[in-house]
NUVOVO-613271 format. One line per 10 residues: number of its first residue (from 0); for each residue z, x, y of C-alpha. Coordinates in steps of 0.1 Angstrom, whole numbers, padded with zeros to 4 digits. Each point is the difference from the previous one (the first is absolute). Example, Ala and Ser with C-alpha at 12.3 -4.5 7.8 and 13.67 -1.06 7.14 Angstrom:
BEGIN
0	0078:0123:-0045  -0007:0014:0034
END
This chain:
BEGIN
0	-0087:-0068:0127  0015:0020:-0029  -0024:0008:-0028  0009:0005:-0037  -0020:0014:-0029  0007:-0011:-0035  -0014:0027:-0023  0013:-0012:-0034  -0001:-0033:-0017  0026:-0024:0014
10	0005:-0037:-0003  -0023:-0020:0023  0032:-0016:0014  0009:0034:0015  -0032:0000:0020  0008:-0035:0012  0035:0011:0012  -0014:0027:0021  -0026:-0023:0016  0025:-0028:0005
20	0022:0025:0019  -0030:0009:0023  -0008:0034:-0016  -0037:0009:-0007  -0004:0009:-0036  -0027:0017:-0021  0002:0003:-0038  -0020:0029:-0014  0010:0008:-0035  -0011:0031:-0020
30	-0007:0023:0030  -0006:0036:-0009  0022:0025:0020  -0029:0010:0023  -0008:-0037:0006  0037:-0008:0008  0002:0031:0023  -0031:-0011:0019  0014:-0035:0010  0038:0004:0000
40	0000:0010:0036  -0009:-0036:0010  0032:-0015:-0014  0037:-0004:0010  0012:-0009:-0035  -0010:0009:-0036  0011:-0022:-0029  -0003:0016:-0035  0011:-0001:-0036  -0001:0030:-0022
50	-0038:0008:0000  -0004:0012:0036  0012:0036:0006  0012:0004:0035  -0002:0038:0005  0007:0023:0029  -0038:0000:0007  -0002:-0038:0000  0030:-0002:0024  -0016:0027:0023
60	-0030:-0023:0004  0021:-0030:0010  0012:0005:0036  0008:-0037:0004  0017:-0006:-0033  0036:-0013:0005  0010:-0013:-0034  -0009:0004:-0037  0012:-0029:-0023  0002:0007:-0037
70	0001:-0031:-0021  0023:0013:-0027  0029:0025:-0003  -0015:0034:-0004  -0015:0019:0029  -0012:0030:-0020  -0035:-0006:0012  0011:0004:0037  0007:0033:0017  0032:-0013:0015
80	0009:0032:0018  -0034:0002:0016  0002:-0037:0010  0035:0006:0015  -0013:0030:0020  -0027:-0022:0015  0024:-0028:0008  -0014:-0024:-0027  0026:-0023:-0016  -0004:-0003:-0038
90	0013:-0032:-0015  0003:-0011:-0036  0012:-0031:-0018  0028:0014:-0022  0012:-0032:-0017  -0031:-0021:-0004  -0008:0010:-0036  0035:0008:-0014  0002:-0030:-0023  -0036:0006:-0013
100	0007:0037:-0008  0034:-0009:-0017  -0017:-0027:-0021  -0027:0025:-0011  0027:0024:-0012  0016:-0028:-0020  -0034:-0010:-0014  -0007:0036:-0010  0034:0003:-0017  -0007:-0032:-0020
110	-0035:0012:-0010  0014:0033:-0011  0028:-0015:-0020  -0025:-0022:-0020  -0031:0023:0000  -0020:-0028:0015  -0031:0020:0011  -0005:0017:-0034  0006:-0033:-0018  -0025:-0018:0022
120	-0027:0027:-0006  0006:-0001:-0037  -0001:-0038:-0003  -0031:-0004:0021  -0017:0027:-0022  0004:-0024:-0029  0030:0016:-0016  0032:-0018:-0009  0026:0029:0000  0031:-0021:0003
130	0022:0026:-0017  -0013:0028:0021  0014:-0012:0033  0037:-0001:-0005  0016:-0003:0035  0035:0002:0014  0021:-0027:0018  0009:0003:0036  0032:-0020:-0002  0031:0021:-0004
140	-0018:0032:0008  0011:0024:0028  -0024:0004:0030  0003:0032:0019  -0010:-0006:0036  -0009:0031:0020  0000:-0012:0036  0019:-0031:0010  -0016:-0009:0033  -0019:-0032:0008
150	-0024:0001:-0030  0026:0015:-0024  0025:-0027:0009  -0025:-0027:-0008  -0008:0016:-0034  0037:0002:-0007  0004:-0037:0008  -0029:-0010:-0023  0013:0023:-0028  0035:-0015:0002
160	-0017:-0034:-0004  -0016:0013:-0032  0036:0009:-0013  -0005:0037:0004  0027:0024:0010  -0009:0020:0031  0011:0034:0011  -0012:0015:0033  -0004:0034:0014  -0005:0002:0038
170	0019:0025:0022  0000:-0026:0029  0014:-0029:-0021  0036:-0007:0009  0023:-0011:-0028  0006:-0033:0018  -0037:-0007:0002  -0004:0008:-0037  0028:-0024:-0009  -0017:-0027:0021
180	-0033:0006:-0018  0017:-0003:-0033  -0010:0036:-0011  0020:0030:-0010  -0005:0030:0023  -0004:0033:-0020  -0012:0035:0005  -0035:0009:-0013  0011:0018:-0031  0021:-0030:-0011
190	-0030:-0023:0007  -0023:0021:-0021  0024:0001:-0029  0007:-0038:-0001  -0032:-0017:0010  -0023:-0017:-0025  -0025:-0007:0028  -0004:0020:0032  -0017:-0013:0031  -0007:0021:0031
200	0002:-0015:0035  0005:0030:0023  -0024:0016:0025  -0017:0034:-0005  0021:0026:0019  0009:0036:-0005  0032:-0012:-0018  -0018:-0025:-0023  -0032:0020:-0007  -0003:0007:-0038
210	0033:-0019:-0005  -0008:-0007:-0036  -0011:0034:-0014  0004:0015:-0034  0037:0009:0007  0008:-0036:0011  -0020:-0016:-0028  0019:0020:-0026  0032:-0016:0013  -0013:-0036:-0007
220	0010:-0021:-0029  -0025:0005:-0028  -0025:-0028:0000  0003:-0009:0037  -0028:-0018:0017  -0009:0009:0036  -0016:-0021:0027  -0013:0014:0033  -0014:-0023:0027  0012:0022:0029
230	-0017:0034:0005  -0020:0022:-0025  0016:0033:0009  0035:-0012:-0011  -0009:0008:-0037  -0016:0032:-0012  -0028:-0015:-0020  -0005:0030:-0024  0038:-0001:-0008  -0002:-0037:-0006
240	-0029:0005:-0024  0020:0026:-0019  0030:-0024:-0002  -0022:-0027:-0013  -0015:0023:-0026  0035:0010:-0012  0012:-0036:-0001  0028:0007:0025  -0017:-0026:0022  -0013:-0031:-0019
250	-0024:-0012:0026  -0009:0000:0037  -0015:-0025:0024  -0015:0015:0031  -0015:-0017:0031  -0001:0033:0020  -0013:0035:-0007  0002:0034:0015  -0037:-0001:0009  -0015:-0033:0011
260	-0025:-0015:-0006  0009:0011:-0035  -0034:0004:-0017  0015:0023:-0027  0036:0008:-0009  0018:0017:-0029  0017:-0033:-0008  -0032:-0020:-0004  -0012:-0012:-0034  0035:-0004:-0016
270	0012:-0031:-0017  0036:0007:0012  -0010:0001:0037  -0010:-0030:0022  -0019:0008:0032  -0010:-0022:0030  -0019:0011:0031  0029:-0002:0026  0003:-0037:-0001  0036:-0003:0011
280	-0009:-0018:0032  -0031:-0018:-0013  0008:-0037:0001  -0016:-0026:0023  0034:-0008:0015  0008:0036:0008  -0034:0008:0015  0003:-0031:0022  0035:0008:0011  -0006:0035:0011
290	-0033:-0008:0017  0016:-0028:0021  0030:0021:0007  -0020:0030:0013  -0021:-0023:0022  0030:-0015:0016  0017:0034:0006  -0031:0016:0015  -0006:-0030:0022  0035:0000:0013
300	-0002:0037:0008  -0034:-0002:0018  0010:-0031:0020  0037:0006:0008  0009:0035:-0011  0023:-0012:-0027  0004:0025:-0028  0007:-0012:-0036  0001:0021:-0032  -0013:0031:0017
310	0004:0031:-0022  -0001:0024:0030  0021:-0017:0026  0028:-0025:0003  0000:-0034:0016  0004:0007:0037  -0011:-0016:0033  -0027:0016:0022  0026:0005:0027  0024:0020:-0021
320	-0026:0021:-0019  -0004:0029:0025  0037:0005:0003  0007:-0003:-0037  -0029:0020:-0014  0017:0035:0000  0032:-0015:-0013  -0018:-0018:-0028  -0015:0034:-0012  0035:0016:0002
330	0016:-0029:-0019  -0027:0000:-0027  0003:0037:-0005  0038:-0001:-0003  -0002:-0027:-0026  -0028:0018:-0019  0020:0032:-0001  0029:-0018:-0017  -0023:-0020:-0023  -0017:0031:-0013
340	0034:0015:-0009  0013:-0033:-0016  0005:0001:-0038  0031:-0022:-0004  0005:-0038:0003  0002:-0010:0037  0030:-0019:0012  -0004:-0001:0038  -0020:0013:0029  0018:0003:0034
350	-0019:0007:0032  0018:0010:0033  -0017:0001:0034  0015:0020:0029  -0011:0006:0036  -0033:-0012:0013  -0012:-0015:-0033  0030:-0023:-0002  -0013:-0019:0030  -0033:-0008:-0017
360	-0010:-0026:-0025  0012:0018:-0031  -0011:-0026:-0026  -0035:0015:-0005  0016:0035:-0001  0023:-0011:-0029  -0030:-0014:-0018  -0017:0034:0005  0030:0018:-0015  -0001:-0023:-0030
370	-0038:0002:-0004  0002:0038:0001  0029:0001:-0025  -0014:-0026:-0025  -0036:0010:0006  0008:0035:-0015  -0001:-0017:-0034  -0014:-0035:0005  -0035:0002:0013  -0004:-0037:0010
380	0030:0000:0023  -0007:0000:0038  0022:-0005:0030  -0005:-0037:-0001  0009:-0005:-0037  0026:0028:-0002  0030:-0021:0011  -0008:-0027:-0026  -0005:0026:-0027  0033:0016:0008
390	0017:-0035:-0002  -0018:-0007:-0033  0015:0032:-0015  0034:-0007:0013  0001:0029:0025  0025:-0007:0028  -0016:0009:0033  0022:0005:0032  -0010:0008:0035  0023:0012:0028
400	-0004:0009:0036  0022:0024:0019  0004:0008:0037  0022:0031:-0007  -0009:0034:0013  -0023:0022:-0022  -0015:0034:0000  -0034:-0017:0003  -0012:-0026:0025  -0013:-0021:-0029
410	0010:0002:-0036  -0007:-0019:-0033  0022:0007:-0030  -0007:-0013:-0035  0025:0000:-0029  -0009:-0010:-0035  0028:-0007:-0025  -0009:0001:-0037  0021:-0001:-0031  0018:0033:0002
420	-0020:0015:0029  -0001:-0004:0038  -0029:0015:0021  -0003:0001:0038  -0026:0011:0025  -0002:-0003:0038  -0029:0004:0023  -0009:-0001:0036  -0031:0001:0023  -0007:0031:0019
430	-0018:-0006:0033  0003:-0037:-0008  -0030:0003:-0024  0005:0026:-0028  0021:-0011:-0030  0023:0027:-0012  0028:0004:-0026  0033:0011:0016  0025:-0003:-0029  0001:-0004:-0037
440	0032:-0009:-0018  0018:0008:0033  -0014:0035:-0001  -0017:0008:0034  -0036:0009:-0006  -0030:-0005:0023  -0034:-0004:-0016  -0033:-0017:0008  -0015:-0022:-0026  -0031:0015:-0017
450	-0025:-0014:-0024  0012:0023:-0028  0036:0012:-0001  0026:0014:-0024  0036:-0011:-0001  0024:0025:-0015  0038:-0002:-0004  0012:0035:-0007  0030:0023:-0001  0004:0019:0033
460	-0004:0035:-0015  -0019:0031:0011  -0035:0003:-0014  -0009:-0037:-0002  -0025:0000:0029  -0017:0032:-0012  -0003:-0014:-0036  -0015:-0033:0010  -0023:0017:0025  -0014:0023:-0027
470	-0007:-0030:-0022  -0020:-0016:0027  -0018:0032:0007  -0008:0006:-0036  -0015:-0036:-0001  -0021:0007:0032  0017:-0030:0016  0007:0004:0037  0033:-0010:0015  -0004:-0019:0033
480	0037:-0003:0008  0033:0009:-0016  0032:-0018:0009  0034:0007:-0014  0034:-0016:0006  0035:0004:-0014  0035:-0014:0005  0020:0031:-0011  -0008:0036:-0005  -0007:0008:-0037
490	0001:-0037:-0009  -0029:-0023:-0007  -0030:0000:0024  -0030:-0023:0005  -0035:0014:0006  -0031:-0018:0012  -0033:0018:-0003  -0033:-0013:0014  -0031:0014:-0017  -0037:-0002:0006
500	-0010:-0014:-0034  0017:-0022:-0026  0025:0018:-0023  -0011:0001:-0036  0023:-0007:-0029  -0003:0036:-0013  0013:0015:0033  0027:-0027:0002  0013:0010:-0035  0002:0036:0011
510	0020:-0010:0031  0024:-0021:-0021  0005:0030:-0023  0014:0022:0029  0037:0006:-0006  0010:-0012:0035  -0019:-0033:-0003  0020:-0032:-0008  -0028:-0025:0005  -0036:0001:0012
520	-0024:-0028:0007  -0035:0000:0015  -0004:-0026:0028  -0031:-0016:0016  -0001:-0018:0034
END
């Protein structure tokens, strides 16, 4: 009989679901890491919320663990790579608390507009400062939506109901989808200049980290009000404090902070800042929904092998898994490569399969390509939800199989068309197991994927390799492999460099400053 441990507070109904499905269940809330480590080896499944930290050490002590179920969206408290390496499926419930989080953002915006917390404290202190708390109307104001995914689209719908105008910035939002939502798609600078209120609904990635810094805040309309119920690291807190001090920003409402639990913060103690302790998903309905959903998903997996909402593998049958596993990794890496280079609005993604792979079930492979591509900027996307996310954003996805002759026995090619840009990459399996790049933008180049890589598009001129090599040497960063391809002599070339450690921003800027370099981007796989 399968056995599940619930280590965070979940609805009692979740326990009932496990037991009704014939799964032995223990609920032990508040375990310390050593206590969890001591008993986790007895369980096949672990159901958690945000309190339990599933580290590499915990996973190493869990030889029988097959699945981790996170009741909620974020899996920051789970070492997903370590779980994947040990063959543990990590599931979440990405849509169970979307409405709740969106409603909290709207509530924060309303409270900010009318200074409700300060007015409440003043009135309950026996004061009657009616003239002190002069608010602003929501109706007719422009809301700037940063991130127009599931939660952002709900916020937009509610804001339109409040008679607001909505402009949205999201690189993955297609114009057709924006039109259907009733919002105007704009670039970030335009949003900052026009918005009376700004709400953030984007994950924390390398592209979005410190998105609202001093430079961005200086571009906002004077007197803007900012609401963040997404991730704390999206806003530079010291820069926001300075903008509030200067009056550039009239107020801020924050549910998330760079460091949590936030026991102290430079923004605390201000009348123009409203703070809540990460309550976005904290409603009875949301807690019940995600608890029941994770119990059903884990039960299905443990009893039948069905995989739903896994963040580290697509939906795939047990029979197909061994054959598809190396192709899944190849497809994910190909998509991730293109996603990490993506800056423009995406129009379409086309995947072509040739040779041996064309005879397999390619649906999970296409999902892996999309998960890798979208996951480079959207942390909650996985191979299960990626196709729906692509449709939601109006991205046309096509899949084609060919039996034509190729230089490789099996080949996957991915082409991404954006507004004004087309990018393409092709990959194969060497030895039927090792994913490898074989072409970029139709330029032949063979390279293995590595954890840390550098992509460079450069002019094919003497001295380039020596110059870039010296920069790596001066930075004491070891080059593991160096792969260069070109179409014509003296034209443009493409370079992929695998390195032993992540490439810092300082080194990247020096590389970009080389006269032969046209573009450089650090990649992680």
